[in-house]
C-alpha positions, 0 to 999 in steps of 0.5 A, spaced: 549 511 529 544 507 524 547 501 521 549 502 514 543 498 508 546 494 504 543 489 499 545 483 504 541 487 509 535 486 505 536 480 502 536 477 509 530 481 511 526 478 506 529 472 508 526 472 515 520 474 512 518 469 508 521 464 515 517 468 520 510 470 516 507 464 513 501 467 509 495 466 514 490 461 512 483 461 512 481 456 517 485 460 522 480 465 523 474 466 527 468 467 523 464 469 529 460 476 529 456 479 535 453 485 531 454 484 523 449 490 523 454 495 526 461 492 524 457 492 516 455 500 518 461 502 521 467 499 517 463 495 510 466 500 505 472 500 509 473 493 509 470 492 501 476 497 499 481 494 503 479 487 500 479 490 493 486 493 494 489 487 497 487 482 492 489 486 486 496 484 488 496 479 482 495 485 477 501 489 481 505 483 480 503 483 472 505 490 472 512 489 476 514 484 470 512 489 466 516 495 469 523 490 471 524 487 465 531 485 468 528 484 475 533 482 481 533 476 484 531 479 491 525 483 488 523 477 485 524 473 491 520 479 496 514 480 491 513 472 488 515 469 495 513 473 500 508 479 498 504 475 493 502 469 497 501 473 504 497 479 501 492 475 496 490 471 503 489 478 506 485 479 501 481 473 500 480 473 508 477 480 508 472 478 502 470 473 506 468 477 512 465 482 508 460 477 505 459 474 512 456 481 513 452 480 508 455 484 503 457 483 496 464 480 494 470 485 492 471 486 485 478 487 484 481 491 478 486 486 474 487 488 467 494 492 466 493 499 464 495 501 457 500 507 460 503 501 464 505 497 458 508 504 455 511 504 461 514 497 461 517 499 453 521 504 456 523 501 462 527 496 458 533 501 457 537 501 464 537 507 466 529 508 465 529 501 469 533 504 475 528 510 475 522 504 475 524 500 481 526 508 485 517 510 484 517 502 485 519 502 492 517 509 494 509 507 492 510 500 496 512 504 501 506 509 501 502 503 500 504 500 506 504 505 510 497 507 509 495 499 511 498 499 517 495 506 519 489 503 517 489 496 520 491 499 526 485 504 527 480 498 525 483 494 530 482 499 536 475 500 532 473 492 532 475 492 539 471 497 542 465 494 539 466 488 542 468 484 536 474 480 539 474 475 533 475 479 527 480 483 532 484 478 534 484 473 529 483 477 522 485 484 523 491 482 527 494 477 524 494 481 517 497 487 520 503 484 523 504 482 516 505 489 514 510 493 517 515 488 514 513 490 507 513 497 509 520 495 512 523 492 505 520 498 501 524 503 505 530 499 505 531 498 498 528 505 496 534 507 501 540 502 498 539 505 491 539 513 492 544 512 498 548 508 493 549 513 488 547 508 482 542 514 480 545 520 476 542 527 478 539 526 471 535 520 474 533 522 481 530 530 477 525 525 472 523 521 478 521 527 481 517 530 477 513 522 475 512 522 482 510 528 483 505 528 476 503 520 478 501 519 485 496 516 487 493 514 494 493 506 495 488 503 491 485 509 487 488 507 480 488 512 478 480 513 477 476 518 481 471 513 483 477 510 487 479 517 489 472 518 492 472 511 496 479 512 498 477 519 501 471 515 504 475 511 508 480 516 510 474 519 512 472 514 515 477 512 519 478 519 521 485 520 518 481 527 515 481 531 523 489 531 522 491 531 514 497 534 515 499 529 521 496 523 516 501 525 510 507 526 514 505 519 515 505 517 509 510 522 505 516 521 510 520 517 507 520 519 499 521 526 503 528 524 506 530 521 500 527 524 493 526 531 496 532 531 501 534 537 498 528 542 500 529 543 507 524 542 513 519 538 508 516 533 512 512 530 506 511 533 498 506 537 498 502 532 493 501 528 498 497 532 501 493 534 495 491 527 493 488 526 500 484 533 499 482 531 492 479 524 494 476 526 501 473 533 496 471 527 491 467 523 497 464 529 499 461 530 493 459 522 491 459 518 497 462 511 496 460 512 489 457 505 487 460 500 492 455 497 495 
C-alpha cells in the first residue's frame, strides 16, 4: 500500500530537491557540437521553444504571486528556492546552445496577462484561492510531464546524431531535474484533493475552469505559440500516437479532477489541445520563429 501523501512528505521532497539538485552551472556544459547544421535542422525550433518556455519562469513566479497571495511556505520554498533557480539555468543553457547553432536568442514573454491579474483579484477570496492552488498544481504536473517526455526524446536523438556533448552535459542534467518538479506537483495536488479541503462546488468550478482554460506548455493562450507547440510535438514524433501522449500528459488530472468519470485515461481537452496545435502547425509552420 502506497504511503499517504502528507504536507511533511512534500516539505521533505522539496528540501531534498534543493540539496541534491543545485542549479546547473553554465560552465559545466561542454559546448562542442559535431554538426551544427544537422542539429539545427532537426532540433533548432524545438530548442528555441524549450529555451523560451524555461526563460519564462520569471513571469511564472510573478503569476504565482498574483494567484496565491497567501502562499504556503512549502509552495514558496519550491518555486522561489528550487524551481525558479533551476529552470532559469535550463533556459540560459538552452538559449546559449541555440545561439551556438547560429540561431537568434529566445524571446520569452515576461508580462503577466490581464486575465491573470483579474484572477488574482478573485484569489483574495480563500475559496477561490484554493481552486487556484489546485489548478496551479495540475498545470505544473502537465507542464513538467511534457518537459520530461521532450527531454527524453531529445536525449535519444542527440545520442543518435553522435552529439554526445549536448546529450550528456546539457540534456541529461536538465532532464534529471524535471521529474522532481513533476513529483512536487503530483504530490501537492493529491494531498489537496484527498485532504477533503475542497468542497464539491470548488471541485466542480475547478473542472469547469480547467476545461475552458487548458493550454499546452508554453502556448500562453496564443495561436502563434500553439502552432509552434504543434511543431514541437510533430518534430519529436509524438503525433504518431496522440492518445498515448495525451494519456501521459493528462493522467494525473484524470485521476484527481475527474475521478467520477469511470474509464477516463485523460481529459478530452488535452487531446483537443494537441490536435488544434498540430492543425495550426500544418497550416502555419513555426510561424515567425526563426
